[in-house]
C-alpha positions as CSV (number, residue, x, y, z in Angstrom):
1,X,78.5,-91.2,16.4
2,X,75.3,-89.1,16.3
3,X,72.3,-89.4,18.6
4,X,70.0,-92.3,18.0
5,X,66.3,-91.7,18.8
6,X,64.4,-94.5,20.6
7,X,61.5,-96.0,18.6
8,X,58.0,-94.9,19.5
9,X,59.0,-91.9,21.7
10,X,57.6,-88.5,20.7
11,X,60.5,-86.7,22.6
12,X,63.1,-89.4,22.0
13,X,65.5,-90.6,24.6
14,X,69.0,-90.4,23.2
15,X,71.4,-93.2,22.5
16,X,74.7,-91.4,22.9
17,X,78.3,-92.3,22.1
18,X,80.6,-93.4,24.9
19,X,82.3,-90.0,25.2
20,X,79.0,-88.5,26.4
21,X,78.6,-90.9,29.3
22,X,79.5,-90.0,32.9
23,X,83.2,-90.7,33.4
24,X,82.5,-92.4,36.8
25,X,80.0,-94.7,35.1
26,X,82.5,-95.4,32.4
27,X,85.1,-96.5,34.9
28,X,82.6,-98.6,36.8
29,X,81.2,-100.2,33.7
30,X,84.1,-101.2,31.5
31,X,83.2,-102.9,28.3
32,X,83.8,-106.4,29.5
33,X,82.4,-109.4,27.7
34,X,80.1,-110.1,30.7
35,X,78.4,-106.7,30.7
36,X,78.1,-106.6,27.0
37,X,76.5,-110.1,27.0
38,X,74.1,-109.2,29.8
39,X,72.9,-106.1,28.0
40,X,72.7,-107.8,24.7
41,X,70.8,-110.8,26.1
42,X,68.0,-108.4,27.4
43,X,68.0,-106.5,24.1
44,X,67.7,-109.8,22.1
45,X,64.9,-111.1,24.3
46,X,62.9,-107.9,23.8
47,X,63.4,-107.8,20.0
48,X,62.3,-111.4,19.7
49,X,59.1,-110.6,21.4
50,X,58.4,-107.6,19.2
51,X,59.1,-105.1,22.0
52,X,61.4,-103.0,19.8
53,X,60.8,-99.7,21.6
54,X,61.8,-101.3,24.9
55,X,64.9,-102.9,23.2
56,X,65.9,-99.4,21.9
57,X,65.6,-98.0,25.4
58,X,67.7,-100.8,26.7
59,X,70.3,-100.0,24.1
60,X,70.2,-96.4,25.1
61,X,70.9,-97.4,28.7
62,X,73.7,-99.7,27.5
63,X,75.4,-96.8,25.8
64,X,74.9,-94.3,28.6
65,X,76.5,-96.9,30.9
66,X,79.6,-96.8,28.8
67,X,79.2,-100.4,27.6
68,X,80.1,-101.0,24.0
69,X,77.7,-103.1,21.8
70,X,79.1,-106.1,19.9
71,X,78.0,-107.6,16.6
72,X,75.2,-109.6,18.3
73,X,73.7,-106.4,19.7
74,X,73.5,-104.9,16.3
75,X,72.1,-108.1,14.7
76,X,69.4,-108.3,17.3
77,X,68.3,-104.7,16.8
78,X,68.6,-104.8,13.0
79,X,66.6,-108.0,12.9
80,X,63.9,-106.5,15.1
81,X,63.7,-103.5,12.8
82,X,63.2,-105.8,9.8
83,X,60.7,-108.1,11.5
84,X,58.7,-105.3,13.2
85,X,59.1,-102.4,10.7
86,X,56.3,-100.2,12.0
87,X,57.8,-97.0,13.4
88,X,61.4,-98.5,13.3
89,X,62.6,-97.0,10.0
90,X,64.6,-94.1,11.7
91,X,66.1,-96.5,14.2
92,X,67.2,-98.9,11.5
93,X,68.8,-96.2,9.4
94,X,70.7,-94.8,12.5
95,X,71.8,-98.3,13.5
96,X,73.2,-98.7,10.0
97,X,75.0,-95.4,10.3
98,X,76.5,-96.5,13.7
99,X,77.6,-99.8,12.3
100,X,79.1,-98.1,9.3
101,X,81.1,-95.8,11.5
102,X,82.6,-98.8,13.2
103,X,83.2,-100.5,9.9
104,X,80.9,-103.4,10.7
105,X,78.7,-103.0,7.6
106,X,81.7,-103.6,5.4
107,X,83.9,-105.9,7.4
108,X,81.6,-108.0,9.5
109,X,79.6,-110.4,7.3
110,X,76.9,-111.1,9.9
111,X,76.2,-107.4,10.6
112,X,76.3,-106.5,6.9
113,X,73.8,-109.4,6.1
114,X,71.5,-108.2,8.9
115,X,71.4,-104.7,7.4
116,X,70.6,-106.2,4.0
117,X,67.8,-108.2,5.5
118,X,66.4,-105.2,7.4
119,X,66.2,-103.1,4.2
120,X,64.9,-106.0,2.1
121,X,62.0,-106.7,4.5
122,X,61.0,-103.0,4.2
123,X,61.1,-103.1,0.4
124,X,64.1,-100.8,0.2
125,X,65.9,-103.2,-2.1
126,X,68.2,-100.5,-3.7
127,X,69.5,-99.6,-0.3
128,X,70.0,-103.3,0.5
129,X,71.9,-103.8,-2.8
130,X,74.2,-100.8,-2.0
131,X,75.1,-102.5,1.3
132,X,75.6,-105.8,-0.5
133,X,78.0,-104.3,-3.1
134,X,79.9,-102.4,-0.4
135,X,80.6,-105.5,1.7
136,X,84.2,-106.9,1.7
137,X,83.2,-110.5,2.4
138,X,80.0,-112.3,1.7
139,X,78.8,-115.8,2.6
140,X,75.9,-117.8,1.3
141,X,73.5,-116.3,3.8
142,X,74.4,-112.8,2.4
143,X,73.7,-113.9,-1.2
144,X,70.5,-115.7,-0.2
145,X,69.3,-112.7,1.8
146,X,69.7,-110.4,-1.2
147,X,68.0,-113.0,-3.5
148,X,65.1,-113.1,-1.0
149,X,64.9,-109.3,-1.0
150,X,64.5,-109.2,-4.8
151,X,61.9,-111.9,-4.7
152,X,59.9,-110.2,-2.0
153,X,59.8,-107.0,-4.1
154,X,58.8,-108.8,-7.3
155,X,62.2,-108.2,-9.0
156,X,62.4,-111.7,-10.3
157,X,64.9,-111.0,-13.1
158,X,67.3,-109.4,-10.6
159,X,66.8,-112.3,-8.2
160,X,67.7,-114.7,-11.1
161,X,70.8,-112.6,-12.0
162,X,71.9,-112.7,-8.4
163,X,71.4,-116.4,-8.3
164,X,73.5,-116.9,-11.4
165,X,76.3,-114.8,-9.9
166,X,76.5,-116.9,-6.7
167,X,79.9,-118.6,-6.2
168,X,78.1,-121.6,-4.8
169,X,74.3,-122.3,-4.7
170,X,72.8,-124.2,-1.8
171,X,69.4,-125.6,-0.9
172,X,68.3,-122.3,0.6
173,X,69.2,-120.4,-2.7
174,X,67.1,-122.8,-4.8
175,X,64.2,-122.8,-2.3
176,X,64.2,-119.0,-2.2
177,X,63.8,-118.9,-6.0
178,X,61.1,-121.6,-6.1
179,X,59.1,-120.3,-3.2
180,X,59.4,-116.7,-4.5
181,X,58.0,-117.7,-7.9
182,X,55.1,-119.5,-6.3
183,X,54.2,-116.5,-4.1
184,X,54.3,-114.2,-7.1
185,X,52.0,-116.5,-9.0
186,X,54.6,-117.7,-11.5
187,X,53.9,-121.4,-11.1
188,X,55.3,-122.8,-14.3
189,X,58.6,-121.0,-13.6
190,X,58.6,-122.4,-10.0
191,X,58.3,-126.0,-11.4
192,X,61.0,-125.3,-13.9
193,X,63.3,-124.2,-11.2
194,X,62.3,-127.2,-9.1
195,X,63.3,-129.5,-11.9
196,X,66.6,-127.6,-12.4
197,X,67.3,-128.1,-8.7
198,X,66.8,-131.8,-9.0
199,X,69.1,-132.0,-12.1
200,X,71.8,-130.1,-10.2
201,X,71.7,-132.8,-7.5
202,X,70.4,-130.6,-4.7
203,X,67.9,-132.5,-2.5
204,X,64.8,-130.5,-1.8
205,X,63.6,-129.8,1.7
206,X,60.0,-129.7,2.9
207,X,59.7,-126.0,2.1
208,X,60.6,-126.6,-1.6
209,X,58.3,-129.6,-1.8
210,X,55.4,-127.6,-0.4
211,X,56.1,-124.8,-3.0
212,X,56.2,-127.4,-5.8
213,X,53.0,-129.0,-4.7
214,X,51.3,-125.6,-4.5
215,X,52.5,-124.8,-8.1
216,X,51.1,-128.2,-9.2
217,X,47.7,-127.5,-7.6
218,X,47.5,-124.0,-9.3
219,X,48.5,-125.4,-12.7
220,X,46.5,-128.6,-12.5
221,X,49.7,-130.5,-13.2
222,X,48.5,-133.8,-12.0
223,X,51.3,-136.0,-13.3
224,X,54.0,-133.9,-11.8
225,X,52.0,-133.6,-8.6
226,X,51.8,-137.4,-8.4
227,X,55.6,-137.6,-8.9
228,X,56.1,-135.1,-6.0
229,X,53.7,-137.1,-3.9
230,X,55.6,-140.4,-4.5
231,X,58.9,-138.6,-3.8
232,X,57.5,-137.4,-0.4
233,X,56.4,-140.9,0.4
234,X,59.9,-142.2,-0.3
235,X,61.6,-139.7,1.9
236,X,61.5,-138.7,5.6
237,X,58.9,-136.0,4.9
238,X,55.9,-138.3,5.5
239,X,56.8,-138.4,9.2
240,X,57.8,-134.8,9.5
241,X,55.1,-133.0,11.6
242,X,56.1,-129.6,10.3
243,X,55.9,-130.7,6.8
244,X,52.5,-132.4,7.2
245,X,51.0,-129.4,9.0
246,X,52.3,-127.0,6.3
247,X,51.1,-129.4,3.5
248,X,47.5,-129.4,4.9
249,X,47.6,-125.6,5.3
250,X,48.9,-125.0,1.8
251,X,46.9,-127.5,-0.3
């Protein structure tokens, strides 16, 4: 593996491969599950709090100590690069390269999906699609992440084509399409997809309901809006605090 620069450092600290670590440190810090978990826990906590530069430094220390990262380590850092993209592009690319050298981008569905999510959130959808096509195994999360990436970038036709190719469509798949159309201002299309979801027998969640109500408001579709309102009153949503809060914020 090459050298990985730490985010936000003008003269980057280096994340080196195990062979560059001090042999004594390597013997002292064998790659046991306990040490990997402890390093990864700190890295995950830092990334979740947006402290990506510190997480990268921690990862550098982990590698210099001779401790091997696991798939959770990669997922935490890749997710951080996607959620907090400012200044993290080089780190994300190099993490992808490291994961690729280990075969994780192709053979580990969670790591591959995290890489797709990272590139999608940055608008690098072509790169995300390359990773998607290269993966040996995909689950519904992988497909939904790629669909969301297309919707984020405004590639609605590609999102619909990806949706049509899915082996099995779930609630998240439908909701990603409906919500994506609403966010891009295609409210009629959003309601058409909402109806199709109903016909397919998939029960909408509060996110899909909010998206449908938003579309109704923008279109002035009173009758459909009243139907959605009655549906909400007949379901558990009326007592869902998250739903009610989001409803008030959106409408």
